[in-house]
VMD Tcl script that builds the backbone (N, CA, C; Angstrom):
set m [mol new atoms 504]
animate dup $m
set s [atomselect $m all]
$s set {name element resname resid chain x y z} {
  {N N MET 1 A 0.840 -1.179 0.000}
  {CA C MET 1 A 0.000 0.000 0.000}
  {C C MET 1 A 0.883 1.239 0.000}
  {N N ALA 2 A 0.576 2.186 -0.857}
  {CA C ALA 2 A 1.341 3.422 -0.974}
  {C C ALA 2 A 0.796 4.481 -0.019}
  {N N VAL 3 A 1.705 5.285 0.517}
  {CA C VAL 3 A 1.351 6.344 1.457}
  {C C VAL 3 A 1.957 7.643 0.941}
  {N N LEU 4 A 1.171 8.706 0.953}
  {CA C LEU 4 A 1.648 10.014 0.527}
  {C C LEU 4 A 2.393 10.673 1.690}
  {N N LEU 5 A 3.628 11.091 1.428}
  {CA C LEU 5 A 4.455 11.765 2.440}
  {C C LEU 5 A 4.463 13.260 2.153}
  {N N LEU 6 A 4.075 14.047 3.161}
  {CA C LEU 6 A 4.055 15.505 3.044}
  {C C LEU 6 A 5.176 16.105 3.870}
  {N N ASN 7 A 5.687 17.241 3.405}
  {CA C ASN 7 A 6.672 17.986 4.167}
  {C C ASN 7 A 5.963 18.661 5.339}
  {N N ALA 8 A 6.698 19.275 6.239}
  {CA C ALA 8 A 6.095 19.970 7.372}
  {C C ALA 8 A 5.194 21.105 6.901}
  {N N SER 9 A 5.423 21.602 5.694}
  {CA C SER 9 A 4.619 22.687 5.124}
  {C C SER 9 A 3.411 22.162 4.341}
  {N N TYR 10 A 3.131 20.878 4.462}
  {CA C TYR 10 A 1.987 20.214 3.823}
  {C C TYR 10 A 2.103 20.078 2.303}
  {N N GLU 11 A 3.287 20.251 1.742}
  {CA C GLU 11 A 3.434 20.027 0.308}
  {C C GLU 11 A 3.873 18.592 0.063}
  {N N PRO 12 A 3.365 17.947 -0.990}
  {CA C PRO 12 A 3.714 16.556 -1.270}
  {C C PRO 12 A 5.208 16.407 -1.561}
  {N N LEU 13 A 5.824 15.406 -0.915}
  {CA C LEU 13 A 7.244 15.141 -1.112}
  {C C LEU 13 A 7.490 13.882 -1.921}
  {N N HIS 14 A 6.809 12.807 -1.521}
  {CA C HIS 14 A 7.139 11.506 -2.079}
  {C C HIS 14 A 5.998 10.536 -1.789}
  {N N VAL 15 A 5.991 9.429 -2.485}
  {CA C VAL 15 A 5.081 8.330 -2.176}
  {C C VAL 15 A 5.946 7.224 -1.597}
  {N N ILE 16 A 5.616 6.784 -0.384}
  {CA C ILE 16 A 6.423 5.786 0.313}
  {C C ILE 16 A 5.582 4.556 0.635}
  {N N THR 17 A 6.234 3.507 1.097}
  {CA C THR 17 A 5.525 2.288 1.469}
  {C C THR 17 A 4.863 2.463 2.833}
  {N N MET 18 A 3.871 1.644 3.098}
  {CA C MET 18 A 3.200 1.694 4.384}
  {C C MET 18 A 4.191 1.358 5.510}
  {N N ARG 19 A 5.071 0.415 5.267}
  {CA C ARG 19 A 6.056 0.016 6.274}
  {C C ARG 19 A 6.951 1.200 6.664}
  {N N ARG 20 A 7.406 1.958 5.651}
  {CA C ARG 20 A 8.248 3.123 5.912}
  {C C ARG 20 A 7.461 4.193 6.670}
  {N N ALA 21 A 6.199 4.382 6.301}
  {CA C ALA 21 A 5.357 5.391 6.963}
  {C C ALA 21 A 5.133 5.041 8.419}
  {N N VAL 22 A 4.842 3.783 8.707}
  {CA C VAL 22 A 4.637 3.360 10.097}
  {C C VAL 22 A 5.923 3.552 10.891}
  {N N GLY 23 A 7.071 3.265 10.275}
  {CA C GLY 23 A 8.356 3.476 10.942}
  {C C GLY 23 A 8.590 4.942 11.296}
  {N N LEU 24 A 8.235 5.843 10.379}
  {CA C LEU 24 A 8.378 7.275 10.650}
  {C C LEU 24 A 7.454 7.725 11.774}
  {N N VAL 25 A 6.229 7.191 11.788}
  {CA C VAL 25 A 5.269 7.551 12.835}
  {C C VAL 25 A 5.745 7.037 14.189}
  {N N LEU 26 A 6.169 5.790 14.253}
  {CA C LEU 26 A 6.630 5.210 15.521}
  {C C LEU 26 A 7.892 5.889 16.043}
  {N N ALA 27 A 8.753 6.388 15.133}
  {CA C ALA 27 A 9.972 7.087 15.544}
  {C C ALA 27 A 9.690 8.524 15.952}
  {N N GLY 28 A 8.456 8.972 15.794}
  {CA C GLY 28 A 8.105 10.338 16.159}
  {C C GLY 28 A 8.519 11.371 15.125}
  {N N LYS 29 A 8.889 10.923 13.930}
  {CA C LYS 29 A 9.327 11.845 12.884}
  {C C LYS 29 A 8.174 12.317 12.006}
  {N N ALA 30 A 7.033 11.645 12.115}
  {CA C ALA 30 A 5.891 12.018 11.273}
  {C C ALA 30 A 4.603 11.795 12.044}
  {N N GLU 31 A 3.542 12.437 11.552}
  {CA C GLU 31 A 2.219 12.247 12.137}
  {C C GLU 31 A 1.249 11.816 11.043}
  {N N ILE 32 A 0.249 11.046 11.420}
  {CA C ILE 32 A -0.744 10.569 10.470}
  {C C ILE 32 A -1.817 11.642 10.300}
  {N N LEU 33 A -2.042 12.057 9.036}
  {CA C LEU 33 A -3.081 13.035 8.740}
  {C C LEU 33 A -4.355 12.362 8.232}
  {N N GLU 34 A -4.188 11.315 7.435}
  {CA C GLU 34 A -5.323 10.545 6.907}
  {C C GLU 34 A -5.057 9.071 7.176}
  {N N GLU 35 A -6.085 8.393 7.642}
  {CA C GLU 35 A -5.951 6.971 7.944}
  {C C GLU 35 A -6.546 6.136 6.833}
  {N N GLY 36 A -5.926 4.979 6.598}
  {CA C GLY 36 A -6.451 4.005 5.650}
  {C C GLY 36 A -7.328 3.012 6.391}
  {N N ASP 37 A -7.576 1.875 5.770}
  {CA C ASP 37 A -8.394 0.838 6.397}
  {C C ASP 37 A -7.523 -0.096 7.228}
  {N N GLY 38 A -7.929 -0.353 8.448}
  {CA C GLY 38 A -7.254 -1.322 9.300}
  {C C GLY 38 A -6.251 -0.718 10.248}
  {N N GLN 39 A -5.522 -1.612 10.890}
  {CA C GLN 39 A -4.514 -1.214 11.871}
  {C C GLN 39 A -3.296 -2.105 11.728}
  {N N VAL 40 A -2.156 -1.555 12.150}
  {CA C VAL 40 A -0.918 -2.318 12.232}
  {C C VAL 40 A -0.695 -2.586 13.705}
  {N N ARG 41 A -0.577 -3.865 14.065}
  {CA C ARG 41 A -0.476 -4.230 15.484}
  {C C ARG 41 A 0.847 -4.920 15.778}
  {N N SER 42 A 1.340 -4.649 16.968}
  {CA C SER 42 A 2.476 -5.396 17.509}
  {C C SER 42 A 2.064 -5.835 18.903}
  {N N VAL 43 A 2.988 -6.365 19.650}
  {CA C VAL 43 A 2.667 -6.828 20.997}
  {C C VAL 43 A 2.231 -5.673 21.888}
  {N N SER 44 A 2.877 -4.516 21.725}
  {CA C SER 44 A 2.591 -3.407 22.630}
  {C C SER 44 A 1.980 -2.171 21.968}
  {N N VAL 45 A 1.923 -2.125 20.643}
  {CA C VAL 45 A 1.466 -0.917 19.961}
  {C C VAL 45 A 0.442 -1.263 18.884}
  {N N CYS 46 A -0.532 -0.386 18.742}
  {CA C CYS 46 A -1.530 -0.513 17.688}
  {C C CYS 46 A -1.598 0.840 16.975}
  {N N VAL 47 A -1.262 0.851 15.687}
  {CA C VAL 47 A -1.208 2.084 14.902}
  {C C VAL 47 A -2.170 1.953 13.726}
  {N N PRO 48 A -2.999 2.982 13.460}
  {CA C PRO 48 A -3.866 2.918 12.287}
  {C C PRO 48 A -3.025 2.905 11.005}
  {N N VAL 49 A -3.499 2.219 9.985}
  {CA C VAL 49 A -2.803 2.190 8.701}
  {C C VAL 49 A -2.834 3.612 8.126}
  {N N PRO 50 A -1.664 4.189 7.844}
  {CA C PRO 50 A -1.650 5.562 7.333}
  {C C PRO 50 A -1.924 5.619 5.825}
  {N N ALA 51 A -2.608 6.674 5.387}
  {CA C ALA 51 A -2.806 6.949 3.965}
  {C C ALA 51 A -2.004 8.196 3.586}
  {N N VAL 52 A -1.937 9.175 4.525}
  {CA C VAL 52 A -1.160 10.398 4.330}
  {C C VAL 52 A -0.442 10.701 5.641}
  {N N VAL 53 A 0.868 10.910 5.572}
  {CA C VAL 53 A 1.642 11.295 6.754}
  {C C VAL 53 A 2.386 12.591 6.468}
  {N N ARG 54 A 2.609 13.379 7.538}
  {CA C ARG 54 A 3.322 14.648 7.429}
  {C C ARG 54 A 4.532 14.616 8.340}
  {N N LEU 55 A 5.673 15.005 7.776}
  {CA C LEU 55 A 6.886 15.098 8.585}
  {C C LEU 55 A 6.729 16.206 9.619}
  {N N ARG 56 A 7.313 16.023 10.805}
  {CA C ARG 56 A 7.227 17.020 11.865}
  {C C ARG 56 A 8.266 18.132 11.689}
  {N N TYR 57 A 9.218 17.945 10.795}
  {CA C TYR 57 A 10.253 18.939 10.563}
  {C C TYR 57 A 10.357 19.182 9.057}
  {N N MET 58 A 10.839 20.334 8.696}
  {CA C MET 58 A 10.964 20.711 7.289}
  {C C MET 58 A 12.220 20.091 6.684}
  {N N VAL 59 A 12.098 19.490 5.518}
  {CA C VAL 59 A 13.262 18.981 4.803}
  {C C VAL 59 A 13.315 19.664 3.442}
  {N N HIS 60 A 14.515 19.969 3.000}
  {CA C HIS 60 A 14.692 20.573 1.682}
  {C C HIS 60 A 15.027 19.460 0.701}
  {N N VAL 61 A 14.104 19.198 -0.183}
  {CA C VAL 61 A 14.313 18.202 -1.219}
  {C C VAL 61 A 14.072 18.899 -2.548}
  {N N PRO 62 A 15.070 18.929 -3.405}
  {CA C PRO 62 A 14.833 19.563 -4.698}
  {C C PRO 62 A 13.755 18.784 -5.452}
  {N N PHE 63 A 12.719 19.474 -5.869}
  {CA C PHE 63 A 11.597 18.821 -6.531}
  {C C PHE 63 A 11.995 18.451 -7.952}
  {N N ARG 64 A 11.792 17.210 -8.290}
  {CA C ARG 64 A 12.096 16.721 -9.623}
  {C C ARG 64 A 11.055 17.276 -10.586}
  {N N THR 65 A 11.514 18.014 -11.586}
  {CA C THR 65 A 10.575 18.625 -12.530}
  {C C THR 65 A 10.156 17.674 -13.637}
  {N N THR 66 A 10.945 16.655 -13.894}
  {CA C THR 66 A 10.572 15.659 -14.895}
  {C C THR 66 A 10.849 14.281 -14.326}
  {N N VAL 67 A 10.217 13.318 -14.907}
  {CA C VAL 67 A 10.442 11.936 -14.501}
  {C C VAL 67 A 11.134 11.241 -15.668}
  {N N PRO 68 A 12.065 10.340 -15.403}
  {CA C PRO 68 A 12.732 9.647 -16.506}
  {C C PRO 68 A 11.718 8.867 -17.348}
  {N N LEU 69 A 11.942 8.860 -18.635}
  {CA C LEU 69 A 11.059 8.151 -19.551}
  {C C LEU 69 A 11.262 6.652 -19.400}
  {N N SER 70 A 10.199 5.956 -19.039}
  {CA C SER 70 A 10.242 4.496 -18.917}
  {C C SER 70 A 8.884 3.934 -19.329}
  {N N ARG 71 A 8.833 2.658 -19.587}
  {CA C ARG 71 A 7.586 2.010 -19.964}
  {C C ARG 71 A 6.537 2.198 -18.876}
  {N N ARG 72 A 6.930 1.962 -17.634}
  {CA C ARG 72 A 5.999 2.102 -16.512}
  {C C ARG 72 A 5.463 3.527 -16.404}
  {N N ALA 73 A 6.343 4.517 -16.573}
  {CA C ALA 73 A 5.925 5.907 -16.464}
  {C C ALA 73 A 4.957 6.292 -17.590}
  {N N VAL 74 A 5.195 5.795 -18.801}
  {CA C VAL 74 A 4.290 6.085 -19.918}
  {C C VAL 74 A 2.928 5.442 -19.665}
  {N N LEU 75 A 2.924 4.205 -19.175}
  {CA C LEU 75 A 1.654 3.526 -18.889}
  {C C LEU 75 A 0.873 4.251 -17.795}
  {N N VAL 76 A 1.558 4.783 -16.795}
  {CA C VAL 76 A 0.884 5.538 -15.738}
  {C C VAL 76 A 0.336 6.844 -16.301}
  {N N ARG 77 A 1.155 7.548 -17.075}
  {CA C ARG 77 A 0.702 8.821 -17.666}
  {C C ARG 77 A -0.559 8.626 -18.513}
  {N N ASP 78 A -0.588 7.545 -19.294}
  {CA C ASP 78 A -1.715 7.293 -20.192}
  {C C ASP 78 A -2.795 6.412 -19.566}
  {N N ARG 79 A -2.701 6.200 -18.259}
  {CA C ARG 79 A -3.677 5.441 -17.482}
  {C C ARG 79 A -3.919 4.030 -18.018}
  {N N LYS 80 A -2.843 3.421 -18.522}
  {CA C LYS 80 A -2.866 2.042 -19.025}
  {C C LYS 80 A -3.973 1.813 -20.054}
  {N N SER 81 A -4.218 2.839 -20.852}
  {CA C SER 81 A -5.247 2.785 -21.883}
  {C C SER 81 A -4.594 3.011 -23.236}
  {N N CYS 82 A -4.942 2.209 -24.239}
  {CA C CYS 82 A -4.407 2.373 -25.587}
  {C C CYS 82 A -4.768 3.771 -26.085}
  {N N GLN 83 A -3.793 4.512 -26.581}
  {CA C GLN 83 A -3.985 5.912 -26.941}
  {C C GLN 83 A -4.452 6.148 -28.372}
  {N N PHE 84 A -4.713 5.090 -29.129}
  {CA C PHE 84 A -5.236 5.265 -30.477}
  {C C PHE 84 A -6.754 5.369 -30.404}
  {N N THR 85 A -7.334 6.346 -31.118}
  {CA C THR 85 A -8.754 6.679 -30.964}
  {C C THR 85 A -9.697 5.530 -31.294}
  {N N HIS 86 A -9.310 4.640 -32.170}
  {CA C HIS 86 A -10.199 3.555 -32.567}
  {C C HIS 86 A -10.204 2.394 -31.566}
  {N N CYS 87 A -9.353 2.443 -30.568}
  {CA C CYS 87 A -9.152 1.306 -29.660}
  {C C CYS 87 A -9.584 1.644 -28.237}
  {N N ARG 88 A -10.171 0.676 -27.567}
  {CA C ARG 88 A -10.592 0.850 -26.165}
  {C C ARG 88 A -9.942 -0.198 -25.250}
  {N N ARG 89 A -8.920 -0.881 -25.756}
  {CA C ARG 89 A -8.290 -1.955 -24.995}
  {C C ARG 89 A -7.281 -1.429 -23.963}
  {N N HIS 90 A -6.895 -2.331 -23.088}
  {CA C HIS 90 A -5.903 -2.095 -22.040}
  {C C HIS 90 A -4.515 -2.058 -22.679}
  {N N ALA 91 A -3.702 -1.073 -22.340}
  {CA C ALA 91 A -2.354 -0.953 -22.907}
  {C C ALA 91 A -1.345 -1.713 -22.061}
  {N N THR 92 A -0.459 -2.425 -22.743}
  {CA C THR 92 A 0.613 -3.142 -22.058}
  {C C THR 92 A 1.978 -2.828 -22.653}
  {N N THR 93 A 2.005 -2.113 -23.778}
  {CA C THR 93 A 3.265 -1.773 -24.435}
  {C C THR 93 A 3.312 -0.270 -24.699}
  {N N VAL 94 A 4.466 0.199 -25.164}
  {CA C VAL 94 A 4.591 1.594 -25.577}
  {C C VAL 94 A 4.946 1.624 -27.060}
  {N N ASP 95 A 4.530 2.694 -27.730}
  {CA C ASP 95 A 4.767 2.820 -29.157}
  {C C ASP 95 A 5.267 4.224 -29.469}
  {N N HIS 96 A 6.180 4.321 -30.413}
  {CA C HIS 96 A 6.664 5.625 -30.869}
  {C C HIS 96 A 5.719 6.140 -31.939}
  {N N VAL 97 A 5.177 7.338 -31.750}
  {CA C VAL 97 A 4.253 7.937 -32.708}
  {C C VAL 97 A 4.948 8.062 -34.060}
  {N N VAL 98 A 6.112 8.687 -34.090}
  {CA C VAL 98 A 6.973 8.688 -35.279}
  {C C VAL 98 A 8.021 7.616 -35.002}
  {N N PRO 99 A 7.994 6.506 -35.745}
  {CA C PRO 99 A 8.912 5.392 -35.462}
  {C C PRO 99 A 10.371 5.830 -35.467}
  {N N ARG 100 A 11.153 5.205 -34.641}
  {CA C ARG 100 A 12.575 5.545 -34.549}
  {C C ARG 100 A 13.280 5.266 -35.869}
  {N N SER 101 A 12.795 4.265 -36.607}
  {CA C SER 101 A 13.397 3.963 -37.909}
  {C C SER 101 A 13.158 5.076 -38.922}
  {N N ARG 102 A 12.219 5.973 -38.610}
  {CA C ARG 102 A 11.919 7.103 -39.495}
  {C C ARG 102 A 12.343 8.431 -38.882}
  {N N GLY 103 A 13.268 8.368 -37.930}
  {CA C GLY 103 A 13.813 9.588 -37.343}
  {C C GLY 103 A 13.108 10.070 -36.087}
  {N N GLY 104 A 12.165 9.295 -35.567}
  {CA C GLY 104 A 11.478 9.676 -34.337}
  {C C GLY 104 A 12.407 9.564 -33.140}
  {N N THR 105 A 12.152 10.372 -32.131}
  {CA C THR 105 A 13.000 10.378 -30.939}
  {C C THR 105 A 12.345 9.576 -29.819}
  {N N HIS 106 A 13.142 9.179 -28.878}
  {CA C HIS 106 A 12.634 8.478 -27.692}
  {C C HIS 106 A 12.453 9.528 -26.598}
  {N N MET 107 A 11.429 10.370 -26.790}
  {CA C MET 107 A 11.125 11.467 -25.883}
  {C C MET 107 A 9.660 11.363 -25.474}
  {N N TRP 108 A 9.294 12.072 -24.399}
  {CA C TRP 108 A 7.936 12.029 -23.881}
  {C C TRP 108 A 6.884 12.391 -24.925}
  {N N ASP 109 A 7.205 13.342 -25.799}
  {CA C ASP 109 A 6.213 13.798 -26.769}
  {C C ASP 109 A 6.097 12.904 -28.003}
  {N N ASN 110 A 6.814 11.784 -28.029}
  {CA C ASN 110 A 6.747 10.867 -29.165}
  {C C ASN 110 A 6.407 9.439 -28.739}
  {N N VAL 111 A 6.116 9.214 -27.459}
  {CA C VAL 111 A 5.851 7.860 -26.965}
  {C C VAL 111 A 4.470 7.819 -26.320}
  {N N VAL 112 A 3.676 6.794 -26.680}
  {CA C VAL 112 A 2.339 6.617 -26.112}
  {C C VAL 112 A 2.148 5.166 -25.697}
  {N N ALA 113 A 1.187 4.947 -24.805}
  {CA C ALA 113 A 0.818 3.592 -24.409}
  {C C ALA 113 A -0.042 2.983 -25.510}
  {N N ALA 114 A 0.152 1.693 -25.761}
  {CA C ALA 114 A -0.613 1.013 -26.814}
  {C C ALA 114 A -0.865 -0.433 -26.407}
  {N N CYS 115 A -1.966 -0.975 -26.906}
  {CA C CYS 115 A -2.221 -2.406 -26.705}
  {C C CYS 115 A -1.322 -3.176 -27.678}
  {N N THR 116 A -1.106 -4.437 -27.427}
  {CA C THR 116 A -0.206 -5.215 -28.280}
  {C C THR 116 A -0.730 -5.321 -29.707}
  {N N ARG 117 A -2.028 -5.410 -29.882}
  {CA C ARG 117 A -2.603 -5.534 -31.223}
  {C C ARG 117 A -2.343 -4.274 -32.053}
  {N N CYS 118 A -2.616 -3.102 -31.489}
  {CA C CYS 118 A -2.380 -1.846 -32.216}
  {C C CYS 118 A -0.890 -1.616 -32.463}
  {N N ASN 119 A -0.060 -1.955 -31.493}
  {CA C ASN 119 A 1.376 -1.769 -31.630}
  {C C ASN 119 A 1.908 -2.622 -32.780}
  {N N ALA 120 A 1.459 -3.873 -32.856}
  {CA C ALA 120 A 1.902 -4.759 -33.930}
  {C C ALA 120 A 1.355 -4.295 -35.285}
  {N N ARG 121 A 0.120 -3.852 -35.307}
  {CA C ARG 121 A -0.510 -3.400 -36.554}
  {C C ARG 121 A 0.164 -2.137 -37.082}
  {N N LYS 122 A 0.538 -1.216 -36.195}
  {CA C LYS 122 A 1.159 0.036 -36.613}
  {C C LYS 122 A 2.559 -0.197 -37.157}
  {N N GLY 123 A 3.324 -1.051 -36.486}
  {CA C GLY 123 A 4.688 -1.324 -36.940}
  {C C GLY 123 A 5.511 -0.059 -37.037}
  {N N ASN 124 A 6.146 0.155 -38.208}
  {CA C ASN 124 A 6.968 1.357 -38.376}
  {C C ASN 124 A 6.287 2.368 -39.295}
  {N N GLN 125 A 4.958 2.362 -39.310}
  {CA C GLN 125 A 4.220 3.300 -40.151}
  {C C GLN 125 A 3.851 4.559 -39.363}
  {N N LEU 126 A 3.585 5.615 -40.096}
  {CA C LEU 126 A 3.122 6.852 -39.491}
  {C C LEU 126 A 1.610 6.786 -39.304}
  {N N LEU 127 A 1.081 7.567 -38.378}
  {CA C LEU 127 A -0.358 7.557 -38.113}
  {C C LEU 127 A -1.162 7.950 -39.347}
  {N N ARG 128 A -0.699 8.950 -40.086}
  {CA C ARG 128 A -1.458 9.404 -41.257}
  {C C ARG 128 A -1.491 8.345 -42.354}
  {N N GLU 129 A -0.488 7.486 -42.422}
  {CA C GLU 129 A -0.487 6.409 -43.418}
  {C C GLU 129 A -1.570 5.376 -43.131}
  {N N LEU 130 A -1.898 5.215 -41.854}
  {CA C LEU 130 A -2.928 4.260 -41.445}
  {C C LEU 130 A -4.297 4.918 -41.292}
  {N N GLY 131 A -4.324 6.240 -41.265}
  {CA C GLY 131 A -5.574 6.957 -41.017}
  {C C GLY 131 A -5.954 6.951 -39.547}
  {N N TRP 132 A -4.983 6.769 -38.678}
  {CA C TRP 132 A -5.210 6.730 -37.241}
  {C C TRP 132 A -4.961 8.106 -36.635}
  {N N SER 133 A -5.454 8.281 -35.413}
  {CA C SER 133 A -5.154 9.486 -34.641}
  {C C SER 133 A -5.049 9.105 -33.163}
  {N N LEU 134 A -4.546 10.047 -32.381}
  {CA C LEU 134 A -4.361 9.811 -30.939}
  {C C LEU 134 A -5.514 10.408 -30.151}
  {N N LYS 135 A -5.811 9.804 -28.993}
  {CA C LYS 135 A -6.845 10.339 -28.094}
  {C C LYS 135 A -6.423 11.690 -27.544}
  {N N ARG 136 A -5.124 11.824 -27.227}
  {CA C ARG 136 A -4.588 13.104 -26.759}
  {C C ARG 136 A -3.107 13.175 -27.097}
  {N N ARG 137 A -2.630 14.376 -27.207}
  {CA C ARG 137 A -1.236 14.609 -27.563}
  {C C ARG 137 A -0.334 14.189 -26.397}
  {N N PRO 138 A 0.712 13.417 -26.666}
  {CA C PRO 138 A 1.609 13.004 -25.573}
  {C C PRO 138 A 2.493 14.159 -25.111}
  {N N VAL 139 A 2.567 14.348 -23.797}
  {CA C VAL 139 A 3.410 15.390 -23.197}
  {C C VAL 139 A 4.120 14.807 -21.975}
  {N N ALA 140 A 5.189 15.460 -21.583}
  {CA C ALA 140 A 5.916 15.043 -20.382}
  {C C ALA 140 A 5.087 15.381 -19.151}
  {N N PRO 141 A 5.044 14.496 -18.151}
  {CA C PRO 141 A 4.311 14.803 -16.917}
  {C C PRO 141 A 4.899 16.021 -16.222}
  {N N ARG 142 A 4.026 16.827 -15.596}
  {CA C ARG 142 A 4.455 18.030 -14.883}
  {C C ARG 142 A 3.745 18.111 -13.531}
  {N N GLY 143 A 4.319 18.886 -12.622}
  {CA C GLY 143 A 3.709 19.126 -11.325}
  {C C GLY 143 A 3.637 17.871 -10.473}
  {N N ALA 144 A 2.518 17.718 -9.762}
  {CA C ALA 144 A 2.348 16.576 -8.867}
  {C C ALA 144 A 2.256 15.261 -9.630}
  {N N VAL 145 A 1.945 15.336 -10.918}
  {CA C VAL 145 A 1.888 14.122 -11.727}
  {C C VAL 145 A 3.264 13.465 -11.773}
  {N N VAL 146 A 4.325 14.274 -11.719}
  {CA C VAL 146 A 5.687 13.734 -11.692}
  {C C VAL 146 A 5.863 12.844 -10.468}
  {N N LEU 147 A 5.390 13.307 -9.335}
  {CA C LEU 147 A 5.473 12.559 -8.085}
  {C C LEU 147 A 4.763 11.214 -8.213}
  {N N LEU 148 A 3.561 11.219 -8.751}
  {CA C LEU 148 A 2.779 10.000 -8.880}
  {C C LEU 148 A 3.343 9.073 -9.946}
  {N N THR 149 A 3.766 9.637 -11.067}
  {CA C THR 149 A 4.304 8.830 -12.154}
  {C C THR 149 A 5.589 8.133 -11.725}
  {N N ALA 150 A 6.453 8.855 -11.013}
  {CA C ALA 150 A 7.705 8.265 -10.544}
  {C C ALA 150 A 7.442 7.109 -9.588}
  {N N ALA 151 A 6.352 7.181 -8.832}
  {CA C ALA 151 A 6.017 6.120 -7.885}
  {C C ALA 151 A 5.173 5.023 -8.527}
  {N N GLY 152 A 4.745 5.222 -9.758}
  {CA C GLY 152 A 3.928 4.220 -10.440}
  {C C GLY 152 A 2.476 4.212 -10.002}
  {N N VAL 153 A 1.990 5.333 -9.491}
  {CA C VAL 153 A 0.606 5.430 -9.021}
  {C C VAL 153 A -0.228 6.075 -10.117}
  {N N SER 154 A -1.115 5.295 -10.744}
  {CA C SER 154 A -1.935 5.854 -11.817}
  {C C SER 154 A -3.233 6.463 -11.298}
  {N N HIS 155 A -3.787 5.917 -10.232}
  {CA C HIS 155 A -5.023 6.434 -9.653}
  {C C HIS 155 A -4.802 6.663 -8.162}
  {N N PRO 156 A -4.566 7.914 -7.748}
  {CA C PRO 156 A -4.325 8.164 -6.330}
  {C C PRO 156 A -5.577 7.875 -5.502}
  {N N PRO 157 A -5.398 7.348 -4.294}
  {CA C PRO 157 A -6.541 7.086 -3.416}
  {C C PRO 157 A -7.301 8.375 -3.094}
  {N N ALA 158 A -8.562 8.237 -2.771}
  {CA C ALA 158 A -9.409 9.393 -2.454}
  {C C ALA 158 A -8.864 10.172 -1.256}
  {N N ALA 159 A -8.189 9.489 -0.333}
  {CA C ALA 159 A -7.649 10.151 0.855}
  {C C ALA 159 A -6.562 11.165 0.493}
  {N N TRP 160 A -5.973 11.061 -0.697}
  {CA C TRP 160 A -4.911 11.972 -1.104}
  {C C TRP 160 A -5.451 13.234 -1.770}
  {N N ASP 161 A -6.720 13.259 -2.142}
  {CA C ASP 161 A -7.278 14.333 -2.962}
  {C C ASP 161 A -7.019 15.729 -2.406}
  {N N GLN 162 A -7.258 15.938 -1.130}
  {CA C GLN 162 A -7.095 17.286 -0.585}
  {C C GLN 162 A -5.635 17.699 -0.435}
  {N N TRP 163 A -4.696 16.761 -0.544}
  {CA C TRP 163 A -3.280 17.067 -0.342}
  {C C TRP 163 A -2.529 17.254 -1.655}
  {N N LEU 164 A -3.130 16.844 -2.767}
  {CA C LEU 164 A -2.483 16.995 -4.065}
  {C C LEU 164 A -3.078 18.181 -4.812}
  {N N PRO 165 A -2.271 18.867 -5.613}
  {CA C PRO 165 A -2.818 19.967 -6.416}
  {C C PRO 165 A -3.915 19.464 -7.343}
  {N N ALA 166 A -4.826 20.346 -7.706}
  {CA C ALA 166 A -5.995 19.969 -8.514}
  {C C ALA 166 A -5.623 19.486 -9.900}
  {N N ALA 167 A -4.426 19.751 -10.379}
  {CA C ALA 167 A -4.037 19.386 -11.746}
  {C C ALA 167 A -3.857 17.893 -11.936}
  {N N VAL 168 A -3.840 17.115 -10.868}
  {CA C VAL 168 A -3.581 15.679 -10.982}
  {C C VAL 168 A -4.700 14.977 -11.618}
}
mol reanalyze $m
mol bondsrecalc $m
mol representation Tube
mol addrep $m
């Protein structure tokens, strides 16, 4: 289970594991702001499962403005949905809009999530040659989406809504 970690100023810092969050709470370094379902129990302590925790002290972490391009990050950005307008299937692969064999780059604005059938059918052809189009233009993730994409979170839990910027 993923837990949203906030700085002392309530700005999102990172997405961490539940185990790490419970460790921070038990060490007195963080407090639970939103609880998940259930409890974590030991012989002497019972702690609610955290969904959002806030550090008790301010840390300076340079915010990553971009996330490295990877298959997982593209699938999260495109919500694991095939990005070709004629298709409604689940995406498991990535495809270059302008194929690399035709001078396309391996950049955020040229890579989309695709189902295996569409990816195989497209091959090294251009979209206009097939008469295909995209559901939306591919862009690099920005803002809080970078935080979620880097952690592989495509659908943040409802408990995170008030702590993340509205652009997510």
